[in-house]
KENU-423138 format. One record per residue (C-alpha): residue number from 1; x, z, y. Coordinates in steps of 0.2 Angstrom, whole numbers. Last residue first. Example, Ala and Ser with C-alpha at 12.3 -4.5 7.8 and 13.67 -1.06 7.14 Angstrom:
2
2,68,36,-5 $
1,62,39,-22 $
***
This chain:
77
77,-204,-20,62 $
76,-186,-10,60 $
75,-177,-19,51 $
74,-171,-9,32 $
73,-153,-10,27 $
72,-153,-3,10 $
71,-136,2,3 $
70,-134,3,-19 $
69,-122,10,-29 $
68,-111,26,-19 $
67,-100,31,-33 $
66,-98,51,-35 $
65,-95,68,-29 $
64,-80,69,-18 $
63,-88,50,-9 $
62,-78,38,-1 $
61,-71,32,-18 $
60,-54,20,-18 $
59,-43,33,-29 $
58,-57,38,-40 $
57,-58,17,-45 $
56,-77,15,-43 $
55,-77,7,-24 $
54,-96,8,-20 $
53,-94,11,-3 $
52,-86,-7,2 $
51,-97,-18,-9 $
50,-112,-9,-5 $
49,-109,-11,12 $
48,-105,-28,10 $
47,-121,-31,1 $
46,-132,-20,12 $
45,-125,-30,29 $
44,-127,-50,20 $
43,-147,-42,14 $
42,-149,-36,32 $
41,-142,-53,39 $
40,-125,-56,48 $
39,-123,-61,65 $
38,-122,-80,68 $
37,-112,-93,72 $
36,-108,-97,52 $
35,-91,-94,52 $
34,-84,-86,70 $
33,-101,-78,71 $
32,-99,-71,53 $
31,-82,-64,58 $
30,-85,-60,75 $
29,-99,-48,70 $
28,-89,-41,56 $
27,-76,-35,70 $
26,-90,-27,80 $
25,-97,-18,65 $
24,-78,-11,61 $
23,-78,-4,81 $
22,-94,5,77 $
21,-89,11,63 $
20,-74,19,70 $
19,-83,24,85 $
18,-95,32,75 $
17,-82,42,66 $
16,-75,50,79 $
15,-90,53,86 $
14,-96,66,73 $
13,-107,64,58 $
12,-112,82,47 $
11,-121,86,32 $
10,-126,103,29 $
9,-145,96,29 $
8,-164,99,38 $
7,-158,89,54 $
6,-140,81,51 $
5,-128,92,59 $
4,-116,88,74 $
3,-99,84,78 $
2,-93,81,96 $
1,-75,75,101 $
***
């Protein structure tokens, strides 16, 4: 599994976490297709990610140094 730094930062991403997120994305799309016969909208993705990443309880936080307050999903033109 490879890891690489995000340009201009000390932050890193890797193949394993990307694979895990990809699997989760496929599962969410399957849920929406089953319920609504479509993929989630950008607004739905933003709301889902904010709900999951924005946990305020210390044991459920996804960040060591704070709480995620908002996730923005911007579509390409």
